[in-house]
Backbone as JSON Lines, residues from 0, in Angstrom:
{"i":0,"aa":"X","n":[-20.87,-12.23,-9.66],"ca":[-20.51,-11.74,-8.35],"c":[-19.01,-11.48,-8.3]}
{"i":1,"aa":"X","n":[-18.6,-10.36,-7.74],"ca":[-17.19,-10.02,-7.64],"c":[-16.51,-10.89,-6.6]}
{"i":2,"aa":"X","n":[-15.22,-11.19,-6.86],"ca":[-14.43,-12.03,-5.97],"c":[-13.41,-11.14,-5.27]}
{"i":3,"aa":"X","n":[-13.6,-10.93,-3.98],"ca":[-12.71,-10.06,-3.22],"c":[-11.95,-10.83,-2.14]}
{"i":4,"aa":"X","n":[-11.58,-12.08,-2.44],"ca":[-10.8,-12.86,-1.48],"c":[-9.42,-12.23,-1.32]}
{"i":5,"aa":"X","n":[-8.89,-12.24,-0.09],"ca":[-7.54,-11.69,0.1],"c":[-6.5,-12.54,-0.63]}
{"i":6,"aa":"X","n":[-5.44,-11.88,-1.06],"ca":[-4.37,-12.59,-1.74],"c":[-3.63,-13.49,-0.76]}
{"i":7,"aa":"X","n":[-3.22,-14.65,-1.23],"ca":[-2.45,-15.6,-0.44],"c":[-0.98,-15.17,-0.42]}
{"i":8,"aa":"X","n":[-0.16,-15.7,0.51],"ca":[1.25,-15.29,0.59],"c":[2.01,-15.41,-0.73]}
{"i":9,"aa":"X","n":[1.82,-16.51,-1.45],"ca":[2.49,-16.67,-2.74],"c":[2.06,-15.63,-3.76]}
{"i":10,"aa":"X","n":[0.79,-15.26,-3.74],"ca":[0.28,-14.24,-4.66],"c":[0.83,-12.86,-4.31]}
{"i":11,"aa":"X","n":[0.98,-12.59,-3.03],"ca":[1.57,-11.32,-2.61],"c":[3.02,-11.24,-3.07]}
{"i":12,"aa":"X","n":[3.75,-12.34,-2.95],"ca":[5.13,-12.38,-3.41],"c":[5.19,-12.21,-4.93]}
{"i":13,"aa":"X","n":[4.28,-12.84,-5.65],"ca":[4.21,-12.66,-7.11],"c":[4.05,-11.18,-7.46]}
{"i":14,"aa":"X","n":[3.19,-10.5,-6.71],"ca":[2.95,-9.08,-6.97],"c":[4.22,-8.27,-6.78]}
{"i":15,"aa":"X","n":[4.93,-8.5,-5.68],"ca":[6.17,-7.76,-5.42],"c":[7.23,-8.05,-6.47]}
{"i":16,"aa":"X","n":[7.35,-9.31,-6.87],"ca":[8.31,-9.68,-7.91],"c":[7.95,-9.0,-9.23]}
{"i":17,"aa":"X","n":[6.67,-9.05,-9.58],"ca":[6.24,-8.42,-10.84],"c":[6.48,-6.92,-10.84]}
{"i":18,"aa":"X","n":[6.29,-6.28,-9.71],"ca":[6.56,-4.84,-9.61],"c":[8.04,-4.55,-9.83]}
{"i":19,"aa":"X","n":[8.9,-5.35,-9.21],"ca":[10.34,-5.14,-9.37],"c":[10.78,-5.37,-10.81]}
{"i":20,"aa":"X","n":[10.3,-6.44,-11.41],"ca":[10.68,-6.72,-12.79],"c":[10.14,-5.64,-13.73]}
{"i":21,"aa":"X","n":[8.97,-5.11,-13.44],"ca":[8.43,-4.0,-14.25],"c":[9.36,-2.79,-14.16]}
{"i":22,"aa":"X","n":[9.93,-2.54,-12.97],"ca":[10.89,-1.45,-12.82],"c":[12.14,-1.67,-13.67]}
{"i":23,"aa":"X","n":[12.44,-2.94,-13.99],"ca":[13.59,-3.28,-14.82],"c":[13.24,-3.31,-16.32]}
{"i":24,"aa":"X","n":[12.0,-2.98,-16.64],"ca":[11.58,-2.93,-18.04],"c":[10.89,-4.19,-18.55]}
{"i":25,"aa":"X","n":[10.57,-5.12,-17.67],"ca":[9.91,-6.35,-18.06],"c":[8.4,-6.19,-17.98]}
{"i":26,"aa":"X","n":[7.7,-6.93,-18.83],"ca":[6.25,-7.09,-18.71],"c":[6.04,-8.46,-18.07]}
{"i":27,"aa":"X","n":[5.15,-8.54,-17.1],"ca":[4.95,-9.78,-16.36],"c":[3.53,-10.29,-16.46]}
{"i":28,"aa":"X","n":[3.4,-11.6,-16.51],"ca":[2.11,-12.27,-16.43],"c":[2.27,-13.39,-15.41]}
{"i":29,"aa":"X","n":[1.32,-13.49,-14.51],"ca":[1.36,-14.51,-13.47],"c":[0.54,-15.73,-13.9]}
{"i":30,"aa":"X","n":[0.97,-16.88,-13.4],"ca":[0.25,-18.14,-13.62],"c":[0.11,-18.46,-15.11]}
{"i":31,"aa":"X","n":[1.25,-18.62,-15.78],"ca":[1.27,-18.96,-17.2],"c":[1.55,-20.45,-17.35]}
{"i":32,"aa":"X","n":[0.85,-21.1,-18.27],"ca":[1.02,-22.54,-18.51],"c":[1.89,-22.72,-19.76]}
{"i":33,"aa":"X","n":[3.18,-23.08,-19.56],"ca":[4.04,-23.29,-20.72],"c":[3.79,-24.62,-21.42]}
{"i":34,"aa":"X","n":[3.36,-25.62,-20.64],"ca":[3.07,-26.96,-21.17],"c":[2.1,-27.65,-20.22]}
{"i":35,"aa":"X","n":[1.43,-28.64,-20.7],"ca":[0.46,-29.38,-19.87],"c":[1.14,-29.86,-18.58]}
{"i":36,"aa":"X","n":[0.48,-29.6,-17.45],"ca":[0.98,-30.03,-16.16],"c":[1.93,-29.05,-15.49]}
{"i":37,"aa":"X","n":[2.24,-27.95,-16.15],"ca":[3.14,-26.94,-15.59],"c":[2.42,-25.6,-15.52]}
{"i":38,"aa":"X","n":[2.69,-24.84,-14.47],"ca":[2.15,-23.48,-14.35],"c":[3.18,-22.64,-13.6]}
{"i":39,"aa":"X","n":[3.8,-21.71,-14.32],"ca":[4.83,-20.88,-13.7],"c":[4.17,-19.73,-12.95]}
{"i":40,"aa":"X","n":[4.77,-19.34,-11.84],"ca":[4.2,-18.27,-11.02],"c":[4.28,-16.92,-11.71]}
{"i":41,"aa":"X","n":[5.45,-16.58,-12.23],"ca":[5.62,-15.31,-12.94],"c":[6.45,-15.57,-14.18]}
{"i":42,"aa":"X","n":[5.94,-15.14,-15.32],"ca":[6.72,-15.13,-16.55],"c":[6.94,-13.67,-16.92]}
{"i":43,"aa":"X","n":[8.19,-13.35,-17.22],"ca":[8.54,-11.97,-17.53],"c":[9.16,-11.91,-18.92]}
{"i":44,"aa":"X","n":[8.69,-10.96,-19.71],"ca":[9.22,-10.73,-21.05],"c":[9.99,-9.43,-21.01]}
{"i":45,"aa":"X","n":[11.3,-9.52,-21.29],"ca":[12.18,-8.38,-21.14],"c":[12.25,-7.48,-22.36]}
{"i":46,"aa":"X","n":[12.91,-6.34,-22.19],"ca":[13.0,-5.35,-23.26],"c":[13.75,-5.84,-24.5]}
{"i":47,"aa":"X","n":[14.57,-6.86,-24.36],"ca":[15.3,-7.42,-25.5],"c":[14.72,-8.76,-25.95]}
{"i":48,"aa":"X","n":[13.5,-9.06,-25.46],"ca":[12.84,-10.31,-25.84],"c":[13.21,-11.49,-24.97]}
{"i":49,"aa":"X","n":[13.99,-11.25,-23.91],"ca":[14.37,-12.36,-23.03],"c":[13.18,-12.8,-22.19]}
{"i":50,"aa":"X","n":[13.18,-14.07,-21.83],"ca":[12.09,-14.65,-21.04],"c":[12.66,-15.17,-19.74]}
{"i":51,"aa":"X","n":[12.14,-14.65,-18.65],"ca":[12.51,-15.1,-17.32],"c":[11.32,-15.78,-16.68]}
{"i":52,"aa":"X","n":[11.57,-16.83,-15.94],"ca":[10.53,-17.51,-15.16],"c":[10.92,-17.41,-13.69]}
{"i":53,"aa":"X","n":[9.94,-17.05,-12.87],"ca":[10.16,-16.92,-11.43],"c":[9.18,-17.84,-10.71]}
{"i":54,"aa":"X","n":[9.73,-18.72,-9.9],"ca":[8.93,-19.63,-9.08],"c":[8.92,-19.08,-7.66]}
{"i":55,"aa":"X","n":[7.75,-18.69,-7.17],"ca":[7.61,-18.09,-5.84],"c":[7.33,-19.18,-4.82]}
{"i":56,"aa":"X","n":[8.12,-19.18,-3.76],"ca":[7.96,-20.17,-2.7],"c":[7.65,-19.44,-1.4]}
{"i":57,"aa":"X","n":[6.51,-19.77,-0.81],"ca":[6.05,-19.06,0.38],"c":[6.46,-19.73,1.68]}
{"i":58,"aa":"X","n":[6.98,-20.96,1.61],"ca":[7.37,-21.67,2.83],"c":[8.29,-22.83,2.49]}
{"i":59,"aa":"X","n":[8.9,-23.39,3.54],"ca":[9.75,-24.57,3.39],"c":[8.94,-25.72,2.77]}
{"i":60,"aa":"X","n":[7.74,-25.93,3.27],"ca":[6.89,-27.01,2.77],"c":[6.54,-26.78,1.3]}
{"i":61,"aa":"X","n":[6.27,-25.54,0.94],"ca":[5.96,-25.2,-0.45],"c":[7.12,-25.62,-1.37]}
{"i":62,"aa":"X","n":[8.34,-25.38,-0.93],"ca":[9.5,-25.76,-1.75],"c":[9.73,-27.27,-1.74]}
{"i":63,"aa":"X","n":[9.74,-27.88,-0.56],"ca":[10.07,-29.31,-0.49],"c":[9.01,-30.21,-1.11]}
{"i":64,"aa":"X","n":[7.78,-29.73,-1.21],"ca":[6.73,-30.54,-1.82],"c":[6.61,-30.33,-3.33]}
{"i":65,"aa":"X","n":[7.42,-29.42,-3.88],"ca":[7.35,-29.12,-5.31],"c":[8.36,-29.98,-6.06]}
{"i":66,"aa":"X","n":[7.85,-30.9,-6.85],"ca":[8.74,-31.75,-7.65],"c":[8.75,-31.34,-9.13]}
{"i":67,"aa":"X","n":[8.08,-30.24,-9.45],"ca":[7.95,-29.84,-10.86],"c":[8.87,-28.71,-11.29]}
{"i":68,"aa":"X","n":[9.5,-27.99,-10.36],"ca":[10.2,-26.77,-10.74],"c":[11.28,-26.99,-11.79]}
{"i":69,"aa":"X","n":[11.95,-28.13,-11.78],"ca":[13.0,-28.36,-12.78],"c":[12.42,-28.44,-14.2]}
{"i":70,"aa":"X","n":[11.14,-28.77,-14.32],"ca":[10.49,-28.78,-15.61],"c":[10.31,-27.39,-16.2]}
{"i":71,"aa":"X","n":[10.46,-26.35,-15.38],"ca":[10.32,-24.98,-15.86],"c":[11.58,-24.46,-16.54]}
{"i":72,"aa":"X","n":[12.72,-25.09,-16.27],"ca":[14.0,-24.58,-16.77],"c":[14.05,-24.49,-18.29]}
{"i":73,"aa":"X","n":[13.43,-25.44,-18.96],"ca":[13.5,-25.46,-20.43],"c":[12.59,-24.43,-21.1]}
{"i":74,"aa":"X","n":[11.85,-23.65,-20.3],"ca":[10.9,-22.68,-20.85],"c":[11.34,-21.23,-20.65]}
{"i":75,"aa":"X","n":[12.59,-21.02,-20.24],"ca":[13.04,-19.66,-19.95],"c":[14.52,-19.5,-20.25]}
{"i":76,"aa":"X","n":[14.91,-18.25,-20.5],"ca":[16.33,-17.92,-20.65],"c":[17.01,-17.88,-19.28]}
{"i":77,"aa":"X","n":[16.26,-17.47,-18.27],"ca":[16.75,-17.44,-16.88],"c":[15.63,-17.9,-15.95]}
{"i":78,"aa":"X","n":[16.01,-18.64,-14.91],"ca":[15.05,-19.15,-13.93],"c":[15.45,-18.67,-12.53]}
{"i":79,"aa":"X","n":[14.47,-18.19,-11.78],"ca":[14.69,-17.67,-10.43],"c":[13.72,-18.31,-9.45]}
{"i":80,"aa":"X","n":[14.18,-18.43,-8.21],"ca":[13.28,-18.66,-7.09],"c":[13.08,-17.31,-6.42]}
{"i":81,"aa":"X","n":[11.86,-17.04,-5.99],"ca":[11.57,-15.84,-5.21],"c":[11.0,-16.3,-3.87]}
{"i":82,"aa":"X","n":[11.54,-15.72,-2.81],"ca":[11.11,-16.06,-1.45],"c":[11.08,-14.78,-0.62]}
{"i":83,"aa":"X","n":[10.48,-14.87,0.57],"ca":[10.51,-13.7,1.44],"c":[11.75,-13.74,2.32]}
{"i":84,"aa":"X","n":[11.95,-12.7,3.1],"ca":[13.18,-12.57,3.89],"c":[13.32,-13.62,4.98]}
{"i":85,"aa":"X","n":[12.24,-14.31,5.34],"ca":[12.29,-15.32,6.4],"c":[12.51,-16.74,5.88]}
{"i":86,"aa":"X","n":[12.5,-16.9,4.57],"ca":[12.65,-18.23,3.97],"c":[14.08,-18.73,4.17]}
{"i":87,"aa":"X","n":[14.26,-20.01,4.51],"ca":[15.61,-20.58,4.66],"c":[16.26,-20.81,3.28]}
{"i":88,"aa":"X","n":[16.95,-19.8,2.78],"ca":[17.47,-19.83,1.4],"c":[18.5,-20.94,1.17]}
{"i":89,"aa":"X","n":[19.07,-21.51,2.24],"ca":[20.03,-22.6,2.07],"c":[19.36,-23.84,1.46]}
{"i":90,"aa":"X","n":[18.03,-23.91,1.48],"ca":[17.31,-25.01,0.85],"c":[17.33,-24.91,-0.68]}
{"i":91,"aa":"X","n":[17.49,-23.71,-1.19],"ca":[17.37,-23.49,-2.63],"c":[18.67,-23.84,-3.36]}
{"i":92,"aa":"X","n":[18.57,-24.34,-4.58],"ca":[19.77,-24.67,-5.35],"c":[20.62,-23.41,-5.63]}
{"i":93,"aa":"X","n":[21.93,-23.55,-5.46],"ca":[22.84,-22.42,-5.68],"c":[22.99,-22.06,-7.16]}
{"i":94,"aa":"X","n":[22.61,-22.97,-8.04],"ca":[22.82,-22.73,-9.46],"c":[21.62,-22.08,-10.16]}
{"i":95,"aa":"X","n":[20.66,-21.58,-9.37],"ca":[19.51,-20.86,-9.93],"c":[19.48,-19.45,-9.35]}
{"i":96,"aa":"X","n":[18.75,-18.57,-10.01],"ca":[18.64,-17.2,-9.52],"c":[17.86,-17.13,-8.23]}
{"i":97,"aa":"X","n":[18.09,-16.04,-7.48],"ca":[17.41,-15.85,-6.2],"c":[16.91,-14.42,-6.09]}
{"i":98,"aa":"X","n":[15.64,-14.3,-5.78],"ca":[14.99,-13.01,-5.56],"c":[14.38,-13.04,-4.17]}
{"i":99,"aa":"X","n":[14.63,-11.98,-3.39],"ca":[13.99,-11.82,-2.09],"c":[12.95,-10.72,-2.25]}
{"i":100,"aa":"X","n":[11.73,-10.98,-1.8],"ca":[10.7,-9.98,-1.98],"c":[9.61,-10.04,-0.95]}
{"i":101,"aa":"X","n":[8.66,-9.14,-1.13],"ca":[7.46,-9.09,-0.31],"c":[6.31,-8.66,-1.2]}
{"i":102,"aa":"X","n":[5.23,-8.22,-0.63],"ca":[4.04,-7.87,-1.41],"c":[4.23,-6.6,-2.24]}
{"i":103,"aa":"X","n":[5.27,-5.83,-1.96],"ca":[5.4,-4.52,-2.58],"c":[6.58,-4.38,-3.52]}
{"i":104,"aa":"X","n":[7.63,-5.13,-3.29],"ca":[8.8,-5.03,-4.16],"c":[9.67,-6.27,-3.96]}
{"i":105,"aa":"X","n":[10.8,-6.29,-4.63],"ca":[11.72,-7.41,-4.54],"c":[13.11,-6.94,-4.95]}
{"i":106,"aa":"X","n":[14.07,-7.81,-4.76],"ca":[15.45,-7.52,-5.16],"c":[16.1,-8.82,-5.62]}
{"i":107,"aa":"X","n":[16.82,-8.73,-6.72],"ca":[17.56,-9.89,-7.21],"c":[18.85,-9.99,-6.41]}
{"i":108,"aa":"X","n":[18.99,-11.08,-5.66],"ca":[20.22,-11.29,-4.88],"c":[21.24,-12.1,-5.65]}
{"i":109,"aa":"X","n":[20.76,-13.0,-6.49],"ca":[21.67,-13.82,-7.3],"c":[21.08,-13.92,-8.71]}
{"i":110,"aa":"X","n":[21.82,-13.44,-9.67],"ca":[21.37,-13.51,-11.06],"c":[21.4,-14.96,-11.53]}
{"i":111,"aa":"X","n":[20.35,-15.36,-12.2],"ca":[20.27,-16.72,-12.75],"c":[21.19,-16.84,-13.94]}
{"i":112,"aa":"X","n":[21.76,-18.03,-14.14],"ca":[22.55,-18.22,-15.35],"c":[21.66,-18.13,-16.59]}
{"i":113,"aa":"X","n":[22.23,-17.64,-17.66],"ca":[21.46,-17.52,-18.91],"c":[21.69,-18.74,-19.78]}
{"i":114,"aa":"X","n":[20.6,-19.38,-20.14],"ca":[20.61,-20.48,-21.1],"c":[19.56,-20.12,-22.13]}
{"i":115,"aa":"X","n":[20.03,-19.57,-23.25],"ca":[19.11,-19.02,-24.24],"c":[18.2,-20.09,-24.84]}
{"i":116,"aa":"X","n":[16.94,-19.71,-24.94],"ca":[15.95,-20.58,-25.58],"c":[16.24,-20.71,-27.07]}
{"i":117,"aa":"X","n":[15.91,-21.86,-27.61],"ca":[15.97,-22.03,-29.06],"c":[14.91,-21.12,-29.68]}
{"i":118,"aa":"X","n":[15.16,-20.62,-30.9],"ca":[14.2,-19.7,-31.53],"c":[12.77,-20.23,-31.6]}
{"i":119,"aa":"X","n":[12.59,-21.5,-31.92],"ca":[11.23,-22.05,-32.01],"c":[10.56,-22.06,-30.64]}
{"i":120,"aa":"X","n":[11.3,-22.4,-29.59],"ca":[10.74,-22.4,-28.23],"c":[10.41,-20.98,-27.8]}
{"i":121,"aa":"X","n":[11.3,-20.02,-28.13],"ca":[11.05,-18.62,-27.79],"c":[9.75,-18.14,-28.43]}
{"i":122,"aa":"X","n":[9.54,-18.49,-29.69],"ca":[8.32,-18.08,-30.39],"c":[7.09,-18.63,-29.68]}
{"i":123,"aa":"X","n":[7.12,-19.89,-29.29],"ca":[6.0,-20.5,-28.57],"c":[5.74,-19.75,-27.27]}
{"i":124,"aa":"X","n":[6.8,-19.44,-26.53],"ca":[6.64,-18.79,-25.24],"c":[6.11,-17.36,-25.38]}
{"i":125,"aa":"X","n":[6.6,-16.63,-26.36],"ca":[6.1,-15.27,-26.57],"c":[4.62,-15.32,-26.96]}
{"i":126,"aa":"X","n":[4.23,-16.3,-27.77],"ca":[2.81,-16.44,-28.12],"c":[1.96,-16.8,-26.91]}
{"i":127,"aa":"X","n":[2.45,-17.68,-26.05],"ca":[1.7,-18.04,-24.83],"c":[1.58,-16.82,-23.91]}
{"i":128,"aa":"X","n":[2.66,-16.08,-23.79],"ca":[2.66,-14.88,-22.96],"c":[1.61,-13.9,-23.48]}
{"i":129,"aa":"X","n":[1.66,-13.62,-24.77],"ca":[0.74,-12.65,-25.37],"c":[-0.71,-13.12,-25.29]}
{"i":130,"aa":"X","n":[-0.95,-14.38,-25.58],"ca":[-2.3,-14.91,-25.54],"c":[-2.87,-14.87,-24.13]}
{"i":131,"aa":"X","n":[-2.07,-15.28,-23.16],"ca":[-2.53,-15.26,-21.76],"c":[-2.86,-13.84,-21.33]}
{"i":132,"aa":"X","n":[-1.97,-12.91,-21.64],"ca":[-2.2,-11.51,-21.24],"c":[-3.43,-10.93,-21.94]}
{"i":133,"aa":"X","n":[-3.59,-11.19,-23.23],"ca":[-4.73,-10.65,-23.97],"c":[-6.05,-11.22,-23.46]}
{"i":134,"aa":"X","n":[-6.08,-12.5,-23.17],"ca":[-7.31,-13.11,-22.68],"c":[-7.7,-12.56,-21.32]}
{"i":135,"aa":"X","n":[-6.73,-12.34,-20.47],"ca":[-7.03,-11.79,-19.15],"c":[-7.53,-10.35,-19.26]}
{"i":136,"aa":"X","n":[-6.95,-9.59,-20.14],"ca":[-7.42,-8.23,-20.35],"c":[-8.85,-8.23,-20.88]}
{"i":137,"aa":"X","n":[-9.12,-9.14,-21.8],"ca":[-10.47,-9.23,-22.36],"c":[-11.49,-9.57,-21.27]}
{"i":138,"aa":"X","n":[-11.14,-10.48,-20.37],"ca":[-12.06,-10.85,-19.28],"c":[-12.25,-9.7,-18.29]}
{"i":139,"aa":"X","n":[-11.22,-8.88,-18.1],"ca":[-11.38,-7.71,-17.25],"c":[-12.37,-6.72,-17.86]}
{"i":140,"aa":"X","n":[-12.29,-6.57,-19.16],"ca":[-13.18,-5.63,-19.85],"c":[-14.59,-6.17,-19.98]}
{"i":141,"aa":"X","n":[-14.71,-7.5,-20.05],"ca":[-16.02,-8.12,-20.23],"c":[-16.13,-9.35,-19.33]}
{"i":142,"aa":"X","n":[-16.34,-9.13,-18.02],"ca":[-16.35,-10.24,-17.06],"c":[-17.5,-11.22,-17.26]}
{"i":143,"aa":"X","n":[-18.52,-10.83,-18.01],"ca":[-19.65,-11.74,-18.24],"c":[-19.45,-12.63,-19.46]}
{"i":144,"aa":"X","n":[-18.33,-12.43,-20.14],"ca":[-18.04,-13.24,-21.31],"c":[-17.8,-14.69,-20.9]}
{"i":145,"aa":"X","n":[-18.18,-15.61,-21.73],"ca":[-17.96,-17.03,-21.48],"c":[-17.04,-17.55,-22.58]}
{"i":146,"aa":"X","n":[-15.73,-17.42,-22.36],"ca":[-14.79,-17.75,-23.43],"c":[-14.69,-19.24,-23.69]}
{"i":147,"aa":"X","n":[-14.36,-19.57,-24.93],"ca":[-14.19,-20.97,-25.34],"c":[-12.92,-21.56,-24.76]}
{"i":148,"aa":"X","n":[-11.99,-20.73,-24.28],"ca":[-10.7,-21.26,-23.8],"c":[-10.74,-21.7,-22.35]}
{"i":149,"aa":"X","n":[-11.88,-21.61,-21.69],"ca":[-11.96,-22.06,-20.27],"c":[-11.61,-23.52,-20.13]}
């Protein structure tokens, strides 16, 4: 049976962020698991192999109840928070990137500092990115498939 549930606010923001990053030459995958217990909202692979992670926050409560976001820093060259125009941005750390967006597009207001991944970590992340994207494409082409990776 097809699933036509409406997208939630965070998912709409993910879409707008992914569209903007695609305009910058990045390929994006949403909901990527870099390590057990972590799931990043948007992982972007750039034209020079750079890896950006974007954590989308749909409300004050969404941000204040999240104790895991600092665990994402070690999995990216740059880390951003993405919020909508009504979000109280003073809650967000000044030392991370900031993206303001909506369901259709976004804009980088503050570039995240670059902390380059170690080569071995970069290899792991590129493999996770590629595997996640390939599996999702395969399920789109064959929705009745019952993959072993579930």
